C-alpha positions in Angstrom: -45.0 117.7 9.1 -41.3 117.8 8.1 -38.8 116.3 10.4 -35.0 116.0 10.6 -32.4 115.0 13.1 -30.3 117.8 14.8 -28.0 116.0 17.3 -25.1 118.6 17.1 -27.2 121.5 18.3 -28.8 119.4 21.0 -25.3 118.5 22.3 -24.5 122.2 22.8 -27.8 123.3 24.3 -27.3 125.7 27.2 -23.9 126.9 25.9 -22.9 130.1 24.0 -22.4 128.0 20.9 -26.0 126.8 20.6 -27.3 129.4 18.1 -24.3 129.1 15.8 -24.4 125.3 15.8 -28.2 125.3 15.3 -27.9 127.7 12.3 -25.1 125.6 10.7 -26.9 122.3 11.2 -30.2 123.5 9.7 -28.3 125.3 6.9 -26.9 121.9 5.9 -30.3 120.4 5.5 -31.8 120.1 2.0 -34.4 122.8 1.5 -37.1 120.1 1.0 -36.4 118.9 4.6 -38.2 122.1 5.7 -41.9 123.0 5.1 -41.0 125.9 2.9 -43.7 125.3 0.4 -46.2 126.5 3.1 -44.4 129.9 3.1 -43.8 130.2 -0.7 -45.6 132.6 -2.9 -48.5 130.8 -4.6 -47.3 129.3 -7.9 -43.6 129.4 -6.9 -41.3 126.5 -6.4 -38.6 126.2 -3.7 -35.0 126.5 -5.1 -32.6 123.7 -4.1 -30.2 126.4 -2.8 -29.3 126.2 0.9 -31.3 128.2 3.3 -30.0 130.8 5.8 -31.3 130.7 9.4 -31.6 133.4 12.0 -32.0 132.3 15.6 -34.7 134.2 17.4 -35.6 132.4 20.6 -35.4 129.1 22.5 -37.3 127.7 25.5 -36.8 124.5 27.3 -40.2 122.8 27.8 -39.0 119.6 29.6 -39.2 116.9 26.9 -38.3 119.3 24.0 -36.8 122.6 23.1 -39.2 125.1 21.4 -37.1 127.2 19.0 -38.2 130.2 16.9 -36.3 130.8 13.7 -36.3 133.2 10.8 -35.6 131.2 7.6 -34.4 132.9 4.4 -34.7 130.9 1.1 -35.0 131.3 -2.6 -38.1 130.6 -4.6 -38.5 130.2 -8.3 -41.2 132.1 -10.1 -42.3 130.6 -13.4 -44.4 132.2 -16.1 -43.9 135.6 -14.7 -44.2 137.2 -18.1 -41.1 139.3 -17.6 -39.0 138.0 -20.4 -36.6 136.2 -18.1 -38.3 133.0 -17.1 -37.9 131.4 -14.6 -36.9 134.1 -12.1 -35.4 133.5 -8.6 -36.5 135.7 -5.7 -35.7 135.9 -2.1 -38.3 134.8 0.4 -38.5 134.4 4.2 -40.7 133.0 6.9 -40.8 132.3 10.6 -40.6 128.7 11.8 -41.1 127.0 15.1 -38.9 124.0 15.7 -39.7 121.4 18.3 -36.5 119.5 19.1 -37.0 116.3 21.1 -34.3 116.2 23.8 -34.3 112.4 23.9 -34.0 111.6 20.2 -32.8 114.9 18.6 -35.7 114.6 16.2 -36.8 118.1 15.0 -40.3 119.0 13.8 -40.6 122.2 11.8 -43.8 124.3 11.5 -44.2 127.6 9.6 -45.8 130.2 11.8 -47.7 133.3 10.8 -45.8 136.6 11.3 
């Protein structure tokens, strides 16, 4: 399980700025901070390019916030046999984020569409 700290979005929970701050804060994380390898096409590698995040939903569950996200990233295809190797391609997945309201620790999970 991949984790990160997201204190800025926790500080604006319940305000109109929440989604924007969340997207910005996650977008600043290194792609290897997220479990993107679980969503990548088999045989592909995750590009170090920044991810783009789409906010879908958030629920307050007492001790944590449960947030659903769309995550857009770039994967690298090697040995594709297309003459231009390696090739970058766009990919996406849905993630669930559990954000601990006491510590701002975020746990990311890839979810099936």
